[in-house]
C-alpha positions in Angstrom: 115.0 76.0 53.0 117.9 77.3 55.1 116.2 80.7 55.3 113.0 79.2 56.5 114.8 77.4 59.3 116.5 80.7 60.3 113.2 82.5 60.3 111.6 79.8 62.5 114.6 80.0 64.9 114.2 83.8 65.0 110.5 83.5 65.8 111.2 80.9 68.4 113.9 83.1 70.1 111.4 86.0 70.2 108.7 83.8 71.8 111.2 82.4 74.4 112.2 85.9 75.3 108.6 86.9 75.7 107.8 83.9 77.9 110.8 84.6 80.1 109.8 88.2 80.5 106.3 87.3 81.6 107.6 84.7 84.0 110.1 87.2 85.5 107.3 89.8 85.9 104.9 87.3 87.5 107.6 85.9 89.6 108.5 89.3 91.0 104.9 90.1 91.7 104.5 86.8 93.6 107.6 87.5 95.7 106.3 91.0 96.6 102.9 89.6 97.7 104.3 86.6 99.6 102.5 86.3 103.0 99.8 88.9 102.3 97.0 86.4 101.4 96.5 85.3 105.0 96.3 88.9 106.3 93.8 89.8 103.6 91.6 86.9 104.3 91.7 87.7 108.1 90.7 91.3 107.4 87.9 90.1 105.1 86.7 87.7 107.8 86.7 90.5 110.5 84.8 92.8 108.2 82.2 90.0 107.4 81.7 89.2 111.1 81.3 92.9 111.9 78.7 93.3 109.2 76.9 90.2 110.4 76.8 91.6 113.9 75.4 95.0 112.8 72.9 93.3 110.5 71.8 91.0 113.4 71.3 93.9 115.7 69.3 95.8 113.1 67.0 92.9 112.2 66.4 92.0 115.9 65.5 95.5 116.9 61.9 96.1 117.7 60.9 98.4 114.9 62.5 96.4 112.1 61.3 93.0 113.5 57.7 94.3 113.6 58.0 95.6 110.1 59.4 92.4 108.8 56.7 90.4 110.5 54.0 92.7 108.9 55.6 92.2 105.4 55.6 88.4 105.8 52.0 88.5 107.1 50.8 90.6 104.2 52.7 88.3 101.7 51.0 85.2 103.3 47.6 86.8 103.3 47.8 88.0 99.7 45.0 87.0 97.3 46.2 85.3 94.1 
């Protein structure tokens, strides 16, 4: 019985060391990235707005607008 308790304690010690190592690794990564989330979100927002502006300009241009209107007209006039 004493050997079983020793074996359980050894397994528990290994598990505790593993958990501590993972916490230390994640904690260091979190400290390295502190404050970066806001900058990353801001850059993503700027990129999304720029893409939206370019897309708006393309869609509202004469040629694309006429083509889109013709596609919608053909779809609405399609025989089923």
